[in-house]
Wavefront OBJ file of the C-alpha trace (Angstrom):
o trace
v 52.166 144.068 116.515
v 51.391 147.493 117.360
v 47.680 146.959 116.520
v 45.339 149.640 115.856
v 42.587 146.783 116.036
v 43.520 144.063 118.117
v 40.804 141.646 118.444
v 41.362 138.343 121.008
v 39.139 135.331 121.041
v 35.880 137.167 120.301
v 32.903 135.000 120.414
v 29.416 136.423 120.077
v 26.349 134.141 120.057
v 22.826 134.541 119.090
v 20.810 132.106 121.188
v 21.946 128.744 120.007
v 23.812 130.365 116.801
v 27.020 131.065 116.893
v 27.846 133.934 114.755
v 31.456 134.356 115.255
v 33.298 131.867 117.085
v 36.824 132.461 119.384
v 38.059 135.173 116.636
v 41.628 136.764 116.884
v 42.877 139.164 114.445
v 44.896 142.113 114.548
v 45.198 145.175 111.932
v 48.470 147.123 112.088
v 48.719 151.210 111.641
v 49.095 152.073 108.188
v 47.193 148.993 106.853
v 44.006 148.862 104.397
v 42.662 145.235 105.555
v 39.627 143.796 103.300
v 37.555 141.027 105.431
v 35.824 138.840 103.225
v 33.354 136.292 103.774
v 29.678 134.362 102.637
v 26.367 135.903 103.781
v 25.908 134.443 107.299
v 29.899 134.045 107.807
v 30.050 136.817 111.066
v 31.488 140.000 108.859
v 28.573 142.118 109.853
v 28.566 140.955 113.788
v 32.617 141.594 113.680
v 32.092 144.731 112.270
v 29.147 145.502 115.016
v 31.627 144.512 117.560
v 34.359 146.422 116.450
v 32.197 149.680 116.425
v 30.821 149.159 119.650
v 27.590 148.206 118.692
v 27.709 145.216 120.136
v 29.257 143.334 122.999
v 31.317 139.829 122.542
v 30.259 136.933 124.923
v 34.094 136.023 125.357
v 37.019 138.050 124.371
v 38.391 141.535 123.791
v 38.222 144.574 121.452
v 41.039 147.091 121.651
v 41.189 150.655 119.054
v 44.444 152.297 119.781
v 45.106 150.430 123.003
v 41.625 151.708 124.007
v 39.205 148.615 125.488
v 35.682 149.080 123.323
v 33.152 147.999 125.956
v 29.989 149.620 127.669
v 32.103 152.792 128.231
v 34.270 152.244 125.447
v 34.374 156.218 124.729
v 38.458 156.643 124.180
v 37.897 153.853 122.084
v 35.295 155.289 119.855
v 36.812 158.921 119.661
v 39.396 156.892 117.536
v 36.966 155.701 115.355
v 34.366 156.318 111.976
v 32.081 153.393 110.956
v 30.179 153.725 107.631
v 27.600 150.759 107.138
v 26.161 148.993 104.300
v 22.716 150.988 104.728
v 23.917 154.939 105.193
v 21.479 156.748 107.810
v 20.965 160.182 107.387
v 18.562 162.473 109.261
v 15.846 162.276 106.585
v 14.640 166.087 107.633
v 18.033 167.450 107.703
v 20.069 168.462 104.565
v 23.360 167.433 104.094
v 24.960 170.736 105.322
v 23.012 170.373 108.295
v 24.199 166.704 108.634
v 27.674 167.405 108.379
v 27.619 170.625 110.497
v 25.698 168.149 113.136
v 28.788 165.772 112.952
v 31.282 168.219 113.312
v 29.319 169.852 116.640
v 29.446 166.260 118.027
v 32.540 166.106 117.429
v 33.744 169.644 119.001
v 35.501 170.774 115.969
v 36.601 174.527 116.334
v 34.391 176.382 113.373
v 38.181 177.000 111.097
v 38.713 173.229 111.106
v 35.394 171.986 110.691
v 34.876 175.107 107.516
v 38.283 173.438 105.998
v 37.277 169.783 106.259
v 33.734 170.140 105.100
v 34.872 172.121 101.953
v 37.826 170.027 101.292
v 35.134 166.825 101.260
v 32.283 168.556 99.564
v 34.378 169.196 96.615
v 36.196 165.964 97.064
v 33.078 163.776 96.587
v 31.155 166.420 94.791
v 27.868 167.004 97.374
v 27.298 170.419 96.513
v 24.837 169.467 94.259
v 22.367 168.382 96.456
v 23.625 169.406 100.109
v 21.783 171.958 100.680
v 18.489 169.629 99.823
v 16.848 167.099 102.331
v 18.340 163.989 102.692
v 14.856 162.398 102.245
v 15.499 162.967 98.398
v 18.975 161.586 98.308
v 19.516 158.360 96.133
v 21.922 155.753 97.721
v 24.818 156.656 96.394
v 24.247 160.044 97.281
v 23.654 158.995 101.064
v 26.700 156.717 100.941
v 28.483 159.823 99.505
v 27.450 162.245 102.050
v 27.839 159.537 105.276
v 31.414 158.769 103.889
v 31.869 162.634 104.137
v 30.395 162.885 107.673
v 32.720 160.052 109.054
v 35.687 161.358 107.636
v 35.430 165.020 109.079
v 37.367 164.180 112.829
v 40.418 162.778 111.031
v 39.737 159.038 112.314
v 42.457 156.912 113.072
v 40.300 153.525 112.602
v 37.579 153.817 109.638
v 35.516 150.555 109.411
v 33.467 150.682 106.564
v 30.992 147.930 105.231
v 30.599 147.587 101.158
v 32.025 150.877 100.707
v 31.665 150.788 96.807
v 27.934 150.040 96.771
v 25.497 152.216 94.949
v 28.416 154.011 94.036
v 29.642 155.229 89.882
v 32.843 154.555 88.909
v 34.570 158.363 89.471
v 33.095 158.282 93.042
v 34.415 154.416 93.390
v 38.154 155.764 92.480
v 37.475 158.657 94.933
v 36.474 156.168 97.754
v 39.540 154.104 97.263
v 42.086 157.404 97.448
v 40.699 158.387 100.387
v 41.230 155.229 102.112
v 44.547 154.996 100.589
v 45.196 158.523 101.959
v 44.040 157.546 105.536
v 46.329 154.700 105.325
v 49.348 156.489 104.184
v 48.538 158.804 107.016
v 49.350 156.320 109.289
v 45.555 155.489 109.469
v 43.413 152.183 109.258
v 40.786 151.172 107.431
v 38.895 147.566 107.516
v 36.481 147.320 105.296
v 34.326 144.175 104.347
v 32.961 143.793 101.027
v 31.821 141.219 98.282
v 33.735 142.528 95.830
v 37.013 140.526 95.861
v 38.171 142.439 92.787
v 38.151 145.481 95.250
v 39.634 143.889 97.913
v 42.428 142.442 95.831
v 43.338 145.760 94.631
v 43.132 148.180 97.587
v 43.898 145.891 100.436
v 47.405 145.410 101.993
v 45.938 142.317 103.696
v 42.912 139.890 103.573
v 40.948 138.061 106.064
v 38.502 135.321 105.139
v 36.039 134.546 107.905
v 33.444 131.304 107.369
v 31.146 129.751 109.955
v 32.446 132.580 112.223
v 36.159 131.330 112.082
v 38.937 133.225 110.298
v 39.862 130.676 108.120
v 42.668 132.630 105.942
v 44.504 135.773 106.920
v 47.196 137.310 104.386
v 48.433 139.478 101.110
v 46.482 138.453 97.947
v 49.570 136.386 96.983
v 50.424 134.461 100.287
v 46.271 133.630 99.833
v 46.643 132.392 96.327
v 50.050 130.955 97.023
v 48.297 128.462 99.258
v 46.299 126.959 96.525
v 47.326 125.507 93.117
v 48.971 127.016 90.329
v 47.432 129.487 88.562
v 44.490 129.785 91.150
v 42.838 133.519 91.526
v 41.358 134.739 94.938
v 37.782 133.932 93.707
v 39.384 130.252 93.488
v 40.474 130.415 96.709
v 37.583 132.031 98.044
v 35.204 129.645 96.671
v 37.299 126.481 97.970
v 37.691 127.808 101.492
v 33.888 128.490 101.659
v 32.251 125.964 100.582
v 33.452 123.171 102.505
v 31.090 122.109 105.021
v 33.145 123.303 108.084
v 36.084 125.834 108.508
v 39.343 124.966 108.514
v 41.705 126.798 111.367
v 44.059 129.493 109.490
v 47.442 128.238 108.544
v 50.399 129.461 109.936
v 51.550 130.327 106.225
v 48.457 132.568 105.967
v 48.064 134.083 109.469
v 49.361 137.115 110.250
l 1 2 3 4 5 6 7 8 9 10 11 12 13 14 15 16 17 18 19 20 21 22 23 24 25 26 27 28 29 30 31 32 33 34 35 36 37 38 39 40 41 42 43 44 45 46 47 48 49 50 51 52 53 54 55 56 57 58 59 60 61 62 63 64 65 66 67 68 69 70 71 72 73 74 75 76 77 78 79 80 81 82 83 84 85 86 87 88 89 90 91 92 93 94 95 96 97 98 99 100 101 102 103 104 105 106 107 108 109 110 111 112 113 114 115 116 117 118 119 120 121 122 123 124 125 126 127 128 129 130 131 132 133 134 135 136 137 138 139 140 141 142 143 144 145 146 147 148 149 150 151 152 153 154 155 156 157 158 159 160 161 162 163 164 165 166 167 168 169 170 171 172 173 174 175 176 177 178 179 180 181 182 183 184 185 186 187 188 189 190 191 192 193 194 195 196 197 198 199 200 201 202 203 204 205 206 207 208 209 210 211 212 213 214 215 216 217 218 219 220 221 222 223 224 225 226 227 228 229 230 231 232 233 234 235 236 237 238 239 240 241 242 243 244 245 246 247 248 249 250 251 252 253 254
């Protein structure tokens, strides 16, 4: 696989606790990958290692062929990361925040203007983007951070719980933006607790439990490993309720 995200035998420990244990995973260009797991399974730690916010104790992470490490500038240039708790500079307006992000990526003025106008329109930011971010609701912050992430047209979008706090119309818009990025050859790595969203939008799904990948495949492939008429929720609960995870089977591995 010509991987946009290539994780090889990655382990991350906090003291005696192993958060991620020998994880290997590849996600292709043009793929929307959903990453599922219960609280404490290792999802956030994995996302932070993909994004270069944490360094693995063992193993390697590559984005679009570039190693993510302490000097991972080329890898990070391919990436946009949207955390589950959106961060904004509260004394800036939404417009000023997007201007700031555009300057960081050195976007030419005409490109910056065109992309900002398009994203403000798609995500309906115009009603509040000249107001200070300190007064934004969670949903308003989430939309602004997503617009900022999309400004430089990343090749890889890593997004954690993208639909939390969003109204149904914006949820649809976010789904559309992710699918458009994928159709253009980009990659989306989405962590979520919402199984219905994962099943509806993802090309493949990975389930992590106790830091290990216990299933990888399309929703149909994962459900096919269980008794007939099992739902994705049934399979997820079975896999993550076991005391110790089993390795992902060959039938489910990508």
